[in-house]
N, C-alpha and C positions, 0 to 999 in steps of 0.2 A: 431532508429527503435524500435517499440513496438511489442511484441509478447506474446504468452502464453506458459508457461512451463508445464510440467506434474503435477505441484503443483496446477494447476488451476488458478494461479495468473498471472496477466499481468507482463511483464518485459520490461525494457528499457535498451539498451546498450549505455554506455557512455565511449568512449575510449575502454579499455579492461575490464571494470567493467560491470557486469549485475546486475541491481537492480530490485527486485520483488516488486509488490505493489498490494494492494486491492483498488478498486475504485467502489463506489456506489453513487447513487443519481444524481441529477441535480441541477443547480443553482450556487450561489456563492461558490467558492472553500474553503474547510477547509482542512488543511494538519495536520495529526496527526502523531507525531514522538514518537516512543517508547523509553522506558528507556534502559539503557545499560543492556546487558545480557538478553534481551527480544526480541520480534519481533512484527510485526504489529497485531498479534492476540490479543494483550492486548486491542486493540481498537475495536474489532468486535462488542461488545454490544453497545458502544457509536455510532459507525457508523450506526447501525440499527436505533438508535433513531434520528439521524440527517439526514438520507438519504431522507426524505420527503421534506426537505427544502433546503438542501445543496448538493453540489458535494463533497464527502468525499474521500480523497486520503490518504492511510496509507501505506507508504513504509516500507520494511525491509531494515534497514540501511546496508551498505556494511559490509559483514562478519557475518550477522545475518539472521536467518530464511531462506528464499528462495533466498537471494542475495549472 
């Protein structure tokens, strides 16, 4: 199930875990995974560069950011 939280990010629930993610653009998917102790925000600028050609998905890994 996918929804939006008060963070403005989309979320997906898998078992008991809720994962938040940013998604922009259309086309072939590109998944951007953040470094440890960070969140999907580190990819915001790159996502803006790629969104005209690709579907960009940047999740907050479990335990980080909005997840």
